[in-house]
C-alpha positions as MATLAB code, in Angstrom:
seq = 'MIKQKDPFRLSKNLFGDDADYINFEMVIGTSKEQTAIAPAYLEKKWEENSRNYFHYKMVVPMCNFYSMLSAEYEVKKDK';
ca = [
     -29.835   14.105  -18.683;
     -32.278   16.382  -16.359;
     -32.921   20.057  -16.573;
     -30.418   22.132  -14.905;
     -33.636   24.204  -13.136;
     -36.003   20.961  -12.257;
     -35.852   21.425   -8.603;
     -38.191   17.700   -8.324;
     -35.318   15.768  -10.495;
     -32.493   17.924   -9.246;
     -34.136   16.331   -5.290;
     -33.660   12.896   -6.512;
     -30.658   10.771   -6.463;
     -29.060    7.792   -7.966;
     -29.153    5.848   -4.492;
     -32.887    6.945   -3.527;
     -35.618    4.363   -2.999;
     -36.676    3.532   -6.779;
     -33.137    3.075   -6.922;
     -32.227   -0.289   -9.255;
     -30.207   -2.586   -7.143;
     -28.169   -5.594   -8.202;
     -27.175   -8.608   -6.906;
     -23.096   -8.449   -7.197;
     -20.565  -11.015   -7.669;
     -17.418  -10.372   -9.331;
     -13.816  -12.352  -10.351;
     -11.317  -10.404  -10.981;
      -7.710  -11.416  -11.849;
      -4.528   -9.427  -11.507;
      -0.940  -10.140  -11.958;
       0.969  -11.916   -9.086;
       1.991   -8.738   -7.512;
      -1.124   -7.070   -7.064;
      -4.640   -7.250   -4.909;
      -7.748   -6.785   -6.380;
     -10.476   -4.811   -4.142;
     -14.315   -4.355   -4.974;
     -17.408   -3.658   -2.719;
     -17.955   -6.942   -1.220;
     -17.056   -9.692    0.907;
     -13.840  -11.783   -0.320;
     -15.348  -15.544   -0.355;
     -11.880  -16.749   -2.132;
      -8.582  -15.712   -3.341;
      -6.469  -18.272   -4.965;
      -3.272  -18.186   -7.445;
      -3.331  -19.997  -10.904;
      -0.963  -19.559  -13.787;
       1.411  -16.910  -11.961;
      -1.702  -14.724  -11.472;
      -3.599  -13.663   -8.165;
      -7.556  -14.229   -8.707;
     -10.318  -12.691   -6.158;
     -13.902  -13.732   -5.701;
     -16.019  -10.625   -4.108;
     -19.630  -11.386   -3.837;
     -21.986   -9.032   -2.103;
     -25.202  -10.798    0.354;
     -27.528   -8.641   -0.052;
     -28.417   -6.263   -3.602;
     -26.469   -3.131   -3.803;
     -26.738    0.107   -6.281;
     -25.218   -0.588   -9.477;
     -22.353    2.004   -8.983;
     -19.172    0.620   -7.718;
     -15.217    0.884   -8.407;
     -12.843   -2.409   -8.945;
      -9.241   -1.053   -7.517;
      -6.183   -3.289   -8.412;
      -2.485   -2.599   -6.896;
       0.332   -3.382   -4.889;
      -1.123   -2.489   -1.726;
       0.898   -3.273    1.461;
      -1.959   -5.283    3.374;
      -2.949   -4.912    7.440;
      -4.924   -7.218    8.372;
      -6.956   -6.745   12.152;
     -10.300   -8.449   13.927;
];
């Protein structure tokens, strides 16, 4: 933990030039009624054994800071 009065360290943040980046890819399984969302492009969606599966993959390295969500969403599609 940084000191509260350290001006140099306080001027830096998690997403700076020296941040560690990861290659992100994830498969999420949810109940049949739910949709899973992750911070990447949806590569594939399928149903198996009464569950929904979502394969997400990011095309460029990203910060190792993200959230995953799963719920019964109303889906709207647009191009």
